[in-house]
C-alpha positions as CSV (number, residue, x, y, z in Angstrom):
1,M,0.6,3.6,7.9
2,R,-2.6,4.4,7.0
3,R,-4.2,1.4,7.2
4,D,-2.0,1.1,11.0
5,L,-4.1,4.4,12.4
6,C,-7.1,3.4,11.1
7,D,-7.1,-0.3,13.2
8,G,-5.7,2.2,16.2
9,V,-8.4,5.0,16.0
10,G,-10.8,1.4,15.0
11,I,-9.8,-0.2,17.9
12,A,-9.5,2.9,20.6
13,R,-13.2,2.5,20.2
14,L,-13.3,-0.2,21.2
15,L,-11.5,0.3,24.0
16,N,-13.0,3.8,24.8
17,A,-9.9,4.3,25.3
18,T,-7.8,8.3,24.2
19,L,-5.7,7.5,21.7
20,V,-2.5,9.7,21.1
21,L,-1.0,10.6,17.9
22,P,1.1,8.0,16.5
23,K,4.6,7.7,17.0
24,F,5.5,6.0,12.9
25,E,8.2,3.4,13.5
26,V,9.2,3.5,10.2
27,A,13.1,4.5,10.5
28,A,14.1,0.7,9.5
29,Y,12.5,0.6,6.3
30,W,12.2,4.6,4.7
31,N,15.8,4.9,6.4
32,E,13.8,8.3,8.1
33,S,12.5,9.5,11.5
34,S,10.0,11.6,10.1
35,G,6.4,11.6,11.7
36,F,2.5,12.0,12.0
37,A,2.5,16.1,11.5
38,D,4.6,15.5,8.4
39,V,1.8,13.5,6.3
40,F,-1.1,14.1,7.6
41,D,-2.9,17.5,8.9
42,V,-3.0,16.5,12.8
43,D,-5.9,19.6,13.5
44,Y,-8.1,18.5,11.1
45,F,-7.8,14.7,11.9
46,I,-9.1,15.7,15.2
47,Q,-11.6,17.7,14.9
48,K,-13.2,15.2,12.7
49,M,-12.6,12.3,15.1
50,S,-14.7,14.4,17.6
51,G,-17.2,12.7,18.7
52,Y,-15.9,9.6,17.5
53,I,-13.3,9.3,19.8
54,E,-10.5,11.5,21.8
55,V,-7.3,11.8,20.4
56,V,-4.6,13.9,21.8
57,K,-1.2,15.3,20.1
58,E,1.1,14.3,23.4
59,L,0.5,12.6,26.7
60,P,-0.5,14.6,30.6
61,K,2.7,15.0,32.2
62,D,1.9,12.6,35.1
63,I,2.8,9.8,32.4
64,A,4.4,11.7,29.3
65,S,7.7,10.0,31.3
66,K,6.7,6.4,31.7
67,E,6.9,4.1,29.1
68,P,4.0,2.3,28.2
69,F,3.2,-1.4,28.3
70,K,3.5,-3.1,25.0
71,V,1.0,-5.4,23.7
72,D,1.6,-7.3,20.5
73,C,-1.0,-8.8,18.8
74,S,0.8,-9.2,15.8
75,K,0.7,-12.7,15.7
76,R,-2.0,-13.6,16.4
77,K,-4.5,-15.8,14.4
78,G,-8.2,-15.7,13.5
79,Q,-10.2,-13.1,15.5
80,F,-8.4,-11.9,18.1
81,D,-10.7,-9.5,21.6
82,Y,-9.4,-6.5,22.4
83,I,-12.7,-6.0,24.5
84,E,-11.5,-9.2,26.6
85,S,-7.7,-9.1,26.1
86,V,-6.3,-6.0,26.1
87,L,-8.8,-3.7,27.9
88,P,-7.8,-5.3,31.5
89,L,-4.4,-4.9,30.7
90,L,-5.3,-1.2,29.5
91,L,-7.1,-0.8,32.7
92,E,-4.5,-2.2,35.2
93,H,-1.3,-0.4,33.4
94,H,-3.3,3.0,32.4
95,Y,-0.9,3.2,28.8
96,I,0.0,1.0,26.7
97,S,1.0,0.9,23.4
98,F,-0.1,-2.0,20.7
99,T,0.8,-3.7,17.4
100,P,-2.8,-4.6,16.1
101,A,-3.7,-8.1,15.1
102,M,-2.7,-8.7,11.1
103,S,-5.6,-11.4,10.7
104,Q,-8.2,-9.2,12.4
105,R,-11.4,-8.6,10.6
106,R,-12.7,-5.5,11.6
107,D,-16.3,-6.2,9.7
108,R,-16.8,-7.7,13.3
109,Y,-16.8,-4.9,15.0
110,P,-19.4,-3.6,16.5
111,E,-21.5,-0.8,14.9
112,Y,-19.9,2.4,16.3
113,A,-16.0,0.6,16.7
114,R,-17.3,-0.3,12.6
115,A,-18.4,3.8,12.8
116,T,-15.2,5.5,13.8
117,L,-12.7,3.0,11.7
118,C,-14.3,4.1,8.3
119,Q,-14.4,8.1,9.8
120,A,-10.7,7.9,10.2
121,C,-9.8,5.9,6.7
122,Y,-11.9,8.1,4.5
123,S,-12.8,11.3,5.8
124,A,-10.6,12.2,8.7
125,I,-7.0,11.7,7.4
126,H,-5.6,14.5,5.1
127,L,-2.4,15.3,3.9
128,T,-0.7,18.5,5.5
129,S,-1.4,21.2,3.3
130,S,1.4,21.9,1.6
131,L,1.7,18.1,1.0
132,E,-1.8,18.1,-1.1
133,K,-0.4,20.9,-2.8
134,K,2.4,19.5,-4.1
135,A,0.5,16.7,-4.8
136,V,-2.2,18.4,-6.6
137,E,0.7,20.3,-8.5
138,L,2.0,16.6,-9.8
139,F,-1.2,15.3,-10.6
140,D,-2.0,18.3,-12.7
141,A,1.5,17.7,-14.9
142,I,0.9,14.3,-15.6
143,P,-1.2,14.2,-19.2
144,K,-4.7,13.5,-19.2
145,P,-6.2,11.1,-19.5
146,F,-3.3,8.3,-17.2
147,L,-3.1,5.5,-15.7
148,S,-1.3,4.5,-12.9
149,L,0.8,1.6,-11.7
150,H,2.1,0.6,-9.2
151,L,4.5,-1.6,-10.2
152,R,7.0,-3.1,-7.4
153,F,10.5,-4.4,-8.5
154,E,13.3,-2.3,-6.0
155,P,16.4,-4.4,-4.8
156,D,14.0,-4.8,-1.2
157,M,11.2,-5.7,-2.4
158,V,12.7,-8.8,-4.5
159,A,15.2,-9.9,-1.5
160,Y,11.8,-10.0,0.5
161,S,9.9,-12.0,-1.7
162,Q,13.1,-14.3,-1.3
163,C,13.1,-15.5,-5.2
164,E,14.9,-15.5,-8.0
165,Y,14.9,-14.3,-11.7
166,P,17.0,-15.4,-14.7
167,N,18.1,-13.0,-17.1
168,L,18.9,-10.3,-14.4
169,S,21.3,-7.3,-15.0
170,P,25.0,-7.9,-13.3
171,S,23.9,-4.5,-11.3
172,S,20.2,-5.8,-10.2
173,I,21.6,-8.8,-9.2
174,A,24.3,-7.2,-7.0
175,A,21.5,-4.8,-6.0
176,I,19.4,-8.0,-5.1
177,E,22.2,-9.6,-2.5
178,A,22.9,-6.4,-1.2
179,A,19.4,-6.4,0.4
180,R,18.9,-10.0,0.9
181,A,21.0,-10.3,4.8
182,D,19.4,-13.5,5.6
183,R,16.4,-13.8,3.9
184,K,17.8,-16.3,1.0
185,P,15.7,-17.3,-1.8
186,W,13.8,-20.5,-2.5
187,T,15.2,-23.0,-4.8
188,G,14.8,-26.1,-6.5
189,E,11.0,-27.6,-6.3
190,L,10.7,-24.9,-3.4
191,A,11.0,-22.3,-5.1
192,Q,8.7,-23.0,-7.6
193,T,5.5,-23.9,-5.4
194,W,6.4,-20.1,-4.1
195,R,6.2,-18.3,-7.1
196,K,2.6,-20.7,-8.3
197,R,1.7,-19.4,-4.9
198,G,1.8,-15.8,-6.5
199,K,4.7,-14.6,-4.6
200,C,7.4,-13.2,-6.6
201,P,6.8,-9.9,-7.7
202,L,6.8,-9.2,-11.6
203,T,9.1,-7.6,-13.4
204,P,8.9,-4.5,-15.9
205,N,9.0,-7.2,-18.5
206,E,6.2,-9.9,-17.1
207,T,4.2,-6.1,-16.7
208,V,4.5,-4.9,-20.2
209,L,3.2,-8.6,-21.5
210,M,0.2,-8.7,-18.8
211,L,-0.7,-5.0,-20.2
212,Q,-0.5,-5.9,-23.6
213,S,-2.3,-9.1,-23.0
214,L,-5.1,-6.7,-21.7
215,N,-4.6,-4.2,-25.4
216,I,-3.4,-1.8,-23.0
217,P,-1.9,0.5,-26.0
218,T,1.5,1.4,-26.0
219,S,0.5,5.3,-26.4
220,T,-1.0,5.3,-23.2
221,N,-0.1,8.0,-20.8
222,I,1.5,5.7,-17.6
223,Y,2.5,7.1,-14.2
224,L,5.1,5.0,-12.5
225,A,3.9,4.9,-8.6
226,A,7.0,3.2,-7.2
227,G,9.8,3.9,-4.7
228,D,12.8,4.4,-6.0
229,G,15.7,2.1,-7.2
230,L,13.2,0.8,-9.8
231,M,15.0,-2.2,-11.3
232,E,15.1,-3.6,-15.4
233,M,12.7,-0.5,-16.6
234,E,15.0,-0.3,-20.3
235,G,12.2,-3.3,-21.5
236,F,9.3,-1.4,-20.3
237,T,10.2,2.4,-21.6
238,S,11.2,0.6,-24.6
239,V,7.5,-0.4,-25.4
240,Y,5.4,1.7,-23.1
241,T,7.0,5.0,-23.9
242,N,4.8,7.7,-22.2
243,V,6.4,6.7,-18.9
244,F,5.9,9.4,-15.9
245,T,7.8,9.9,-13.2
246,K,7.5,12.1,-10.0
247,S,11.6,12.7,-9.9
248,V,10.7,14.1,-13.4
249,L,7.5,16.1,-13.0
250,L,8.6,17.9,-9.5
251,N,11.1,20.7,-9.3
252,Q,14.2,18.4,-8.4
253,E,15.0,20.5,-5.3
254,D,11.7,20.3,-3.9
255,F,11.8,16.4,-4.2
256,T,15.0,15.9,-3.2
257,R,14.6,16.8,0.2
258,M,11.6,14.6,0.4
259,H,11.5,11.8,2.8
260,G,10.3,8.4,1.5
261,N,6.9,8.5,3.4
262,T,5.8,12.4,1.8
263,K,7.0,10.3,-1.6
264,A,4.5,7.4,-0.7
265,A,2.0,10.1,0.0
266,L,2.3,11.8,-3.4
267,D,1.6,8.5,-5.5
268,Y,-1.2,7.1,-2.9
269,H,-3.0,11.0,-3.8
270,V,-1.8,10.3,-7.9
271,S,-3.4,6.8,-7.9
272,I,-6.8,8.0,-5.8
273,N,-7.2,10.4,-8.2
274,S,-6.3,8.9,-12.1
275,D,-8.1,7.4,-14.8
276,A,-7.5,3.8,-13.7
277,Y,-5.1,2.5,-11.2
278,V,-3.8,-1.2,-12.3
279,A,-1.2,-3.1,-9.0
280,T,1.1,-5.3,-9.8
281,Y,1.0,-6.5,-6.5
282,F,-1.7,-6.5,-3.5
283,G,0.5,-4.9,-0.8
284,N,-1.0,-2.1,1.7
285,M,-0.5,0.2,-1.1
286,D,-2.8,-0.9,-3.5
287,K,-5.8,-2.4,-0.8
288,I,-5.6,1.1,0.6
289,V,-6.0,2.3,-2.9
290,A,-8.6,0.4,-4.6
291,A,-10.5,0.3,-0.9
292,M,-10.8,4.5,-1.6
293,R,-11.2,4.5,-5.0
294,T,-14.3,1.9,-4.5
295,Y,-15.8,4.4,-1.8
296,K,-15.5,7.2,-4.6
297,Q,-16.8,5.4,-7.1
298,M,-13.5,5.6,-9.2
299,H,-13.9,1.8,-10.8
300,N,-11.6,1.1,-13.8
301,T,-8.8,-0.5,-11.0
302,L,-7.4,-3.4,-11.6
303,F,-5.0,-6.4,-9.7
304,L,-2.3,-8.1,-12.2
305,S,-2.8,-11.8,-11.3
306,R,0.6,-12.7,-10.2
307,K,-0.8,-16.5,-9.5
308,A,-2.0,-17.1,-12.9
309,F,1.1,-15.6,-14.9
310,A,3.2,-18.3,-12.5
311,E,1.3,-21.1,-13.2
312,L,0.4,-20.4,-17.1
313,T,4.6,-19.6,-17.8
314,S,5.1,-23.2,-15.6
315,Q,2.8,-25.0,-18.3
316,G,5.5,-23.8,-20.9
317,L,3.1,-21.1,-22.7
318,E,4.4,-18.1,-24.1
319,G,4.0,-15.6,-26.7
320,A,0.4,-14.6,-28.6
321,E,-0.3,-17.9,-26.4
322,L,0.4,-16.4,-23.0
323,K,-0.6,-13.7,-23.9
324,K,-4.5,-14.6,-25.1
325,A,-4.6,-17.0,-22.0
326,L,-3.9,-13.9,-19.8
327,W,-6.6,-12.1,-21.0
328,E,-9.1,-15.0,-20.3
329,V,-7.9,-14.5,-16.3
330,H,-8.1,-11.2,-16.5
331,K,-10.8,-10.1,-19.1
332,S,-14.4,-10.0,-16.4
333,D,-12.9,-7.1,-14.3
334,F,-11.4,-5.7,-17.1
335,A,-13.8,-5.6,-19.1
336,I,-16.5,-4.6,-16.2
337,G,-14.3,-1.7,-15.1
338,R,-14.7,-2.6,-11.4
339,G,-11.7,-3.1,-8.8
340,F,-12.4,-4.5,-5.8
341,A,-11.6,-3.1,-2.1
342,L,-10.2,-4.7,0.9
343,P,-12.3,-7.1,1.9
344,D,-13.9,-5.9,4.9
345,C,-14.6,-2.8,3.3
346,F,-18.1,-2.2,4.9
347,C,-18.0,1.2,4.7
348,E,-20.5,1.8,2.3
349,F,-22.9,4.3,4.9
350,E,-22.7,8.0,4.2
351,L,-20.1,9.7,7.1
């Protein structure tokens, strides 16, 4: 949500267009219909974007009843020139909705558009006061110091990856199969190739091995920044015993009422303020957390290499030999304690 909103702001500035507060299409993933104002402070956002772009809460009455002209740029490859390709459609139809190009290079925007995008990403997007209060309450409840671990081994995530895992429990296998739909797992040589490309999420047991290879003490306080339904956690919590989750730390009544994206917002707040952040994947959450931590000069950020793990285990390495090899892969980033932000994070100037 944050990434797409930042893109929308940057593109609106490129097109010299007014941005209507987005209605997020989150129902398919989160099974809910909460919107921008449920997560973010609308008035603060509009105020902080003043002078960069005009933002309105609702469409003007004369076009509110019309359907927008839809522009889908998401499948375009390489640099997509919004001014050349989208601006004529905006001038023709006056009201468009668009899906940004996933492969765009934001660092190639003109400086005025980059400044607008950075203002949105790092200054204008704040949680609502009630959600921020809950996020602070959660952060304060976690024993310090602590490591925030973004662990992705939920049924839908595994199903989406199209990876197969041996030795999972029957309940985990059933949950994954129920989430697969038409995304059948790769098999044979294709499965091995897919895994070696780093496409398969680390299991909790694999994550334990990775953390141990980095000599992270088993007494470390770990906050699990993760969605509901994490599988195969028994092996993890039997080794790292000081594990904390929002479902345990928050009032149960409050937690039950929360939407999926408000829970994710809490994980985001905790993760950008934690003493260290370790991610087992490199998805949207990880990219935006790494960018914000770098912007705040909180550099203890590390991404565990799924690709290296797959390659080393395919060579038959295990036990102490595998841990030593994994340490060699990660030791530079880990020893320096320097995470990295988005590849095109260029927001180095003061806002």
